[in-house]
N, C-alpha and C positions, 0 to 999 in steps of 0.2 A: 266359978260363978260367972254367968254371962254378963257382958257389959251392955249398958244401955247406950244406944246410939243417939247422939244429940244432933239435931239439925238446926241450921240457922233460922231464926224467926224472920218474918218479913222485914222487921225493923233492922235487925242485924245485917240482913242481906243488903238492904238499901245503904246502910252505913259502909259496908264493905265495898260495894260498887262505886260509891261516891269517892272512895280513896284511889280508885283507878283512873289515871289521867287519859289514857288512849281509848278512844271509842271502840277500836277493834278488840282490845283486851277485855273491855267491859262486856262486849257482846259474847266473847268466848266464855268467860266465867259464868255469865248468865245462862248460856246454853248448857254448860256442864251442870249447873245447879238445877235448872228447871227440868231437864230431860235425863239427868243421871248419866250424861255422856262422859266418856273418858277423854283425856286430853288428846290422845291419838285420833279419836273419832272426830273431834272438833277440827283439828288441823287438816284432816283429810276431806272435809266438806268442800264441795265444789259449787259453783253458781247453779249448776243443773240440779243440785240437791235441794236448793231453796226455791220453792214455788211461791213467790211472794203474792202473786195475783190470786192464788188459791188458798193462801194461808196454810201451806203445808211444808214440812221439812222431812226429807228422806235421809235416814242414817244408814248408809250402805256399806261403809267400811268399818264394821264393828269387829272387835277382837274375836268374838266367838263365831263370826261369819254369818250371823243372822241379821238381815236387813229389817229395818222397821220404819214406819211412817207415823208422824205425829202432826197434830194441829199446831200451827205456828202461833204462839202466844203474841198478843199485841205489843207487849213491851219488848219481846225478843225481836219482833219484826222492826220496830222502831230503832233498836240498837244496831241491827244489821244494816239498815238503810243509811245510817250516818256515815 
């Protein structure tokens, strides 16, 4: 029998992020949640991958070798800038 995948609700995500004290860690978890990034992808991000002026994020160091580009969410941008 296939299992149902349960995602965090926005309220649950907010509660989870509020438990994290370090801004860096909060930004990392938010990026993983929002963009489905693996931990290894987040830790390999560089300043060049974040185009804050253009509201873009480039995920170039993915496990499967496929790069992707996303619009940078306002909340993610705010967390990154802290």
